[in-house]
C-alpha positions, 0 to 999 in steps of 0.5 A: 587547533583550528583544524582540530575544532573543525574536525571535531565539529565535522565528526559530530555532524557526521555522527548526528546524521549517521544516528538518524540511519541506525536501526537497532535490533530491538527497535526493528523487533518492536516496530515489526510487532507494532506493525503486525498488530495494526495489520491484524487489527485492520484486517479484522475491522475491515472484515477482510478474508484473511484466515490466520493472523499475520505473525513474524513466523507465519504468512509474512512474506516480507517486512521492512522497518525504516530508520526512525529519524527520517519520517518518524515511524515507518515501514511495510509488511507484505504477505502473499496477498496484501501490502501494508505501508506505514508512514509518519506513525500510522497505517497509511497504505493498504492494497490487496495483491492482484498477482504474485510477483513470480507470475509472468506478464503472459499470465497477467495478460491472460487474467486481465483477458478473463476479467475483461469478459466479466460484467462487474456486479457493482458500479462506481456508486457501489464501490464508493459505498463499500469503501465508505463502509470499510472506512467507517468500520475502521473509525474514520470520520468519512464526512470530514475526509470527503470535505477535506479531500474530494473522492475520485473513483476510476475503473480500470481498463484492459486494452485487448489488442494492444501489444507492446509500445506500438499497439494502438490504445483505442476505444474499440479495444478498451474493455472495463475490468471489474476493478475500481480505484478509489482515492482521497487525496494522493494515496489510492485505496484499491 
């Protein structure tokens, strides 16, 4: 009888753990609809150039829904040009793709070489103000955000003569790119 009780208890624990990883088709459908709605609202409020709304049939490159028992409502939506990451029930991460995954490293290097010859039309202060304007337009209390999480702004660089792991990364071959990364807390916003 003791073995039967232990077996039953183990099965209940396994069933409870397994249920946290189950995702029904209905949950996936509703979660994806909610994420797509939030993506389209974000694109509209941030005044990003997007064209048509993102739907499950058009412009959606890939989408995923995580099991709800792990960290609450979470998943991601990817289009050809954007990534939207959801975690703990809200849009937590967004970035615009710089390159398509199918492009080779050579074409990325060529694009960075071209960008390194450009003069940025804005500096760190203007990039910061642009991000503040977007966040304010999305309804974020920027004053509270900046009090809680200090803002860190970095500009990306391209090392024009560095090749492979043996290439020297020196100041002589470092060229600034017109790309800024703005970060509050630990999630970067590009």
